[in-house]
N, C-alpha and C positions, 0 to 999 in steps of 0.2 A: 178643398178645404172642408173641413168639419164645423158643424156648428157652434162650436165654442169660440170660437173668433169673432162669427158675427154676434154672437152673447155679448162677447167684450168690448164690442164695438158700440153696441145699444146700450151697456151699462156706462159707458164713456159720455155717448150723447146723453144719456137721462141724467147723469151727473151735472153736463153742463147746464141741461133745462131746470134742473132742481135748482141750482145755484142763482138763477136770474129771481127766484122769489124773496132773497134778500132784499131787492129792488122794486121787483113789482110784484105786490102781493097775488097770488092766486084766487082771485074772486070774482065773480061774473063781471061785477061793474069795471074790471081792470082789461076784461078781455080782447077789448080794440087796441091797448097800449101796445106801441110798436118801435123798434129800437135795431142799431145795430147788431147788438147781440143776437136778437131772435132773426136777423137776416141771415147771418151766420151759422145758427141752429136750421132753420127752415132749409137752408141748402143742402148740408150735410146731410140731414135726416133723409130729405126727400131722394137723393143721390143713393142713399143705403138702402132706401125702399123699392128704387127703381132695379138696384142689382138683386136684392133677394127674391123680389116677385118674377123675375126673369129664371131664377134659379127654381123656384117652386112651381113654375108651369112648367120648365123643361122635366122636373121629375113626377109630374102628377099626368102630364100628359105630353110625351116627347114630341109628339106632331102638330101640338096647338103652336100659331106664330106667336112670337114673344118678341116683337119690335117696339111695342109702346104700351101706354097704362092702358088704350083700350083692349089691346090684345091682353091685358093680364087679366083685367076686368072680365070679357071674354072666359078665360080660362078658369079663374078662381070661382067665381060664381057658380060653373058648371060642376066644379069638382069638391069645392068646400062648403063652410057654412059662414065664412067669413064678414058676410053684409051682416050679420046679426052678432057679431063680438061686440062687445061692451068693456069698457076700461075705465076702473074708478080709479079715482085720486082722493082716498078716504079723508087723509086729514084735511084738504081743503073742501071736502063735499062737494067734488065734480066728478061726471063720468060722461065718458065720451063713445060714441060709436063712430069712429073714423072712415068706416068703410058702407054705412047703410045708405051712400046716395048711390052705391051699385045696385042695390034693390030695384032701382029706378031708370037702368042703363044710364047713369051719369055719372059723372067723376066728381069726386069729394071737391068742395069748396077749397080747403087747403091746398089741394093736390093744384087746382089752378093756380092759385095763390103762388106757389112753389114756383110753377113755371114762368108765373108773370114776373116775380121777383130775379129768377133767373134770367131771363131775356130780355127784360125790360125795368131794371131796377128803379131806373131815374123817374118813372111815372109811378110805379108800383110801389114802391118802397114801403108804404103804410099796410100793406098786405102781409108784411113779416110782422104778423103779431102775435101775443101770448093766446089767443084763440087757435090761430093756424099753427102754431108751433105745437102746442097741446095735443092738439089732433093730429097732427103729423108724429110726435113720439108716442101717441097711442097705437096709432096705424103702423107704425114700425115694430112695436112690442108684440101686436098681434101677426106681424110678419115673420117675426124673427120664431114665435111658437110654431107658426106653421112651417116653416122651412126645416124646422127639427123635425116635424109629423111627417114631411115629406122625404125626407132621408131614410127615416125608419121603415116607411110605406115602400119605398124603393127598393130598399135592401131585402125585403121581405119578399115584394113582388120578383124580384131578381131572382132569389132563391127557389120560387114556387114556379114560375113560369114554364118551366121544362115540363113541370108534371101537367099543366094544363093548356099545353100547346100554345103558349104566349098569348092567349086571351083575356088573361086575367086583368082587371083594372085595378092599378093601385087604390083608387079610389074606394073599393071595398072596405080596405081597411080602416076608414076616417070613423 
């Protein structure tokens, strides 16, 4: 599947997230606000991130394990600059570095909350909040961009590897 469909899915999720600003102002003092709508968004965004991280890892290092977020972290930190990516929401003066925890070999707090809400919603409902959803949608934005880059890199690598004996790393082109 081309990255266009992933981009369209991102845009749909981003529009749903933006619509929540009609009820909860995107401001620092509201970041802990939680709701059923944020639960729905966090679960959908986390699921899409899981799918795309698996695809990116396969494209940048087909031999890398891709079983869970820890595997994605190892692969993506080794092959990308994902930990330093920053996403700005200018009209609300907010910025997010959704993957910066990976620089310390930890998973982002919003990812842990996604899993807590997914598996134990009854006790972790309050973790489906504005802050975690904002970081998750920012993380998805970054991952969609990397998925697109990885597709272009894989295509270039597939066209040129016969000239290099198959030893060229697609990472060379990032």
